[in-house]
PAKEKOL-197942 format. One record per residue (C-alpha): residue in one letter; x, y, z. Coordinates in steps of 0.02 Angstrom, whole numbers, padded with zeros to 5 digits, always signed. Layout:
BEGIN
AXYZ
...
This chain:
BEGIN
M+01948-01051-01450
L+01916-00867-01413
I+01920-00909-01228
L+02059-01038-01220
L+02178-00990-01361
P+02281-00835-01322
E+02356-00717-01450
S+02538-00747-01492
V+02670-00658-01390
A+02735-00577-01549
L+02565-00502-01591
L+02541-00437-01413
A+02712-00353-01424
V+02671-00274-01593
R+02507-00207-01525
N+02593-00150-01364
R+02479-00255-01253
Q+02609-00288-01120
A+02502-00352-00977
G+02484-00535-01026
I+02656-00565-01102
P+02756-00614-00944
E+02624-00741-00892
M+02622-00821-01065
L+02812-00831-01073
Q+02819-00910-00901
K+02698-01046-00961
I+02818-01081-01104
D+02973-01077-00993
L+02937-01115-00810
H+03107-01047-00759
A+03083-00877-00842
S+03068-00725-00730
F+03042-00541-00772
R+03064-00384-00671
S+02913-00275-00640
G+02890-00150-00780
T+02984-00253-00909
T+02939-00195-01085
F+02928-00318-01230
W+02950-00268-01411
L+02970-00349-01581
P+03097-00288-01709
V+03015-00213-01864
A+03103-00172-02027
P+03129+00017-02039
D+03050+00025-02212
Q+02897-00079-02167
P+02738+00019-02203
K+02592+00031-02083
G+02436-00069-02121
S+02429-00254-02164
F+02380-00232-02347
A+02517-00103-02371
V+02642-00230-02302
L+02581-00366-02420
L+02598-00250-02570
S+02766-00180-02516
K+02925-00218-02613
R+02983-00339-02480
Y+02826-00449-02476
A+02731-00423-02641
L+02818-00566-02732
T+02792-00683-02584
T+02607-00639-02579
V+02582-00668-02765
M+02680-00833-02768
L+02587-00905-02619
C+02421-00858-02699
I+02471-00941-02863
A+02530-01100-02775
C+02371-01109-02670
F+02259-01079-02822
M+02343-01216-02922
G+02341-01340-02779
V+02160-01310-02733
L+02106-01313-02916
V+02181-01486-02944
T+02127-01555-02774
Y+01944-01512-02804
I+01945-01574-02982
I+02008-01743-02920
A+01895-01750-02767
G+01741-01685-02858
W+01755-01768-03027
L+01849-01929-02989
P+01692-02038-02973
V+01634-01978-03144
I+01808-01995-03219
T+01829-02172-03153
K+01656-02219-03218
E+01708-02157-03390
A+01865-02264-03372
G+01757-02419-03350
F+01744-02435-03160
G+01578-02451-03070
L+01503-02312-02964
G+01546-02404-02803
E+01726-02431-02859
G+01740-02247-02905
A+01679-02197-02732
I+01810-02310-02649
I+01949-02240-02758
T+01896-02062-02714
A+01886-02105-02528
L+02062-02177-02529
F+02127-02016-02607
T+02055-01922-02459
L+02097-02047-02321
A+02283-02038-02359
G+02280-01853-02312
P+02313-01863-02123
A+02463-01977-02145
G+02534-01866-02283
S+02509-01709-02179
I+02598-01782-02027
C+02744-01855-02124
L+02775-01703-02234
G+02752-01589-02083
A+02888-01686-01991
A+03001-01670-02144
M+02969-01482-02153
D+03022-01467-01970
R+03190-01544-02011
M+03228-01475-02184
S+03191-01320-02286
P+03000-01308-02297
R+03008-01224-02468
K+03122-01358-02541
I+03008-01494-02473
L+02855-01413-02554
V+02944-01386-02720
A+02990-01571-02718
T+02815-01630-02674
F+02733-01518-02805
L+02850-01595-02935
I+02818-01771-02869
L+02632-01740-02889
A+02658-01676-03066
G+02751-01837-03105
F+02616-01946-03028
L+02478-01856-03122
A+02571-01865-03287
S+02600-02051-03266
V+02419-02102-03233
G+02413-02170-03409
M+02548-02296-03360
A+02468-02337-03190
P+02392-02509-03162
K+02222-02524-03244
S+02157-02646-03113
F+02047-02586-02970
G+02173-02636-02836
G+02319-02556-02928
L+02225-02393-02954
C+02174-02391-02770
L+02356-02403-02718
F+02403-02269-02844
M+02268-02149-02779
L+02317-02184-02599
T+02495-02130-02638
L+02434-01980-02736
G+02322-01926-02592
F+02467-01944-02470
F+02571-01816-02564
F+02425-01707-02618
H+02349-01672-02448
G+02520-01668-02365
T+02576-01535-02488
M+02422-01426-02463
T+02436-01441-02274
G+02619-01395-02288
L+02572-01242-02389
Q+02456-01188-02248
A+02601-01207-02126
L+02723-01111-02236
S+02611-00961-02268
P+02609-00888-02090
Q+02799-00899-02082
S+02812-00797-02243
F+02739-00635-02175
P+02780-00519-02030
T+02671-00528-01875
S+02578-00368-01916
A+02515-00437-02083
R+02514-00624-02051
A+02327-00653-02038
T+02291-00541-02188
G+02423-00629-02294
V+02357-00803-02253
S+02179-00744-02285
C+02226-00673-02455
M+02305-00839-02502
H+02148-00933-02451
A+02036-00809-02543
V+02129-00840-02706
G+02126-01026-02668
R+01936-01021-02657
L+01935-00959-02837
G+02019-01124-02877
V+01867-01214-02806
I+01754-01117-02924
G+01870-01150-03071
S+01880-01336-03033
G+01696-01364-03070
M+01706-01274-03237
L+01872-01347-03292
G+01822-01525-03245
A+01662-01509-03345
V+01754-01437-03495
M+01882-01578-03500
L+01746-01711-03487
G+01648-01619-03620
W+01797-01633-03736
G+01790-01821-03713
W+01954-01833-03620
G+01989-01994-03526
L+02070-02024-03357
A+02249-02017-03424
Q+02222-01858-03525
I+02138-01765-03383
F+02272-01810-03258
L+02410-01766-03381
A+02331-01593-03399
L+02323-01576-03209
A+02511-01601-03199
V+02534-01427-03273
P+02458-01331-03125
M+02569-01433-03007
M+02723-01381-03104
I+02667-01200-03095
G+02643-01219-02907
A+02820-01290-02890
L+02889-01144-02990
A+02795-01018-02881
I+02867-01091-02719
A+03041-01099-02796
I+03032-00915-02847
M+02972-00869-02673
G+03114-00970-02596
S+03247-00886-02704
R+03183-00716-02650
A+03188-00770-02467
D+03368-00830-02488
E+03416-00658-02559
K+03347-00576-02401
């Protein structure tokens, strides 16, 4: 990737690396032509501070940074609780170990389809509105596990649908985050979001163990997991309202 994947034109312009820009633009548009000595530049807000961390903590982007981190933390927390503890949870619900493994696998296998479909929807509609909707859909699915079919086949279909929205939502969040920051702080902003998300992985192991230790069943655990999804939806909605103000 270091050899074959070039930097973006925007980043080259920000860093004033002019040499490779005309060639890259001509690959994008075969009919483009530029005079010798053409200078490329990217508009920057006059009040934007220097340094990527300073940008993320600035008045313009601090709320966006915090909300993306919260949404990522909540999404990763719930995803890893389901993926990591689902075989144990299903066993406690009366299913065999093999059946639990199949149910968990179906939750994961629905991911590619969900990512493609929700990605296509985000290309055509507001990405933030799509993610708010899918976070709320997930909260509804999780809260309704107690009313889901108790048969193996019914639960497989339920988890397949849940995985479709779950992995599609998290992939959509990865796509939204780079668009939420300026070029000069994009990589740092996405990395901060992922760093906070990794804390959700750590928390998932502890929280899953605590809920099982309390003797909670499948329906109770999934009902509790609906709360982080609602918080994630609220975080994206707040971020979207701030973006609309800009």
